[in-house]
C-alpha positions in Angstrom: 16.5 12.2 16.9 16.5 15.3 18.1 15.2 18.7 16.3 19.0 19.6 14.3 19.6 16.6 13.5 16.2 16.1 11.4 17.2 19.4 9.4 20.7 18.0 9.1 18.9 14.6 7.6 16.9 17.1 5.3 20.1 18.7 3.6 21.3 15.8 3.0 18.8 14.4 1.5 19.7 17.8 -1.0 22.9 17.2 -0.9 22.4 13.9 -2.4 19.2 13.0 -4.9 19.7 17.1 -6.1 21.1 17.9 -8.8 22.3 21.6 -7.3 25.4 21.6 -6.6 25.8 24.7 -5.0 22.7 25.5 -3.0 22.2 27.7 0.1 19.7 25.2 2.6 17.5 27.4 5.9 15.8 25.1 8.1 12.2 27.0 8.8 11.5 24.3 11.3 11.4 21.1 12.3 9.1 19.8 15.2 8.0 16.8 15.7 4.9 15.1 14.4 4.5 11.5 16.4 6.9 9.4 15.4 8.3 11.5 12.9 10.0 15.0 12.2 8.1 17.8 10.0 11.3 19.9 8.5 10.4 22.8 6.8 13.3 24.5 4.5 14.4 27.0 2.1 16.2 26.0 -0.3 17.5 28.3 -3.3 20.4 27.6 -6.1 23.2 29.9 -6.3 22.8 30.7 -9.2 18.6 31.9 -9.2 17.5 35.0 -7.8 13.8 33.4 -5.8 14.3 29.5 -3.5 11.7 26.7 -2.9 10.3 25.7 0.4 10.1 21.9 1.0 8.2 20.1 3.9 10.2 16.7 4.5 9.0 13.4 6.6 11.8 12.3 8.8 11.8 9.5 10.7 14.0 8.7 14.0 16.8 7.0 11.6 17.0 9.3 9.4 15.1 8.1 6.7 13.1 11.2 4.0 10.2 9.3 3.9 8.1 12.0 1.4 9.2 15.3 0.0 6.5 17.6 -0.8 7.4 21.1 -2.2 5.0 24.2 -0.7 3.4 26.2 -3.9 3.9 30.1 -2.6 2.1 31.3 -5.5 -1.1 33.5 -4.6 -4.5 32.4 -5.5 
């Protein structure tokens, strides 16, 4: 698996498991971390003004191991 395949696995996750039918998916980064990939992405519903950023851990088989929304609220 390479970075592009890891990002595509992350996109499929949102297509398959989220209730969003029309959304914009943008990969911010896809980096190797030991034996897994860490994908940071922005997901935005077409009917909302702001998107949400997520961090996903993807293994070499394309399986999503962990999903975490990144909180961007001011401290």
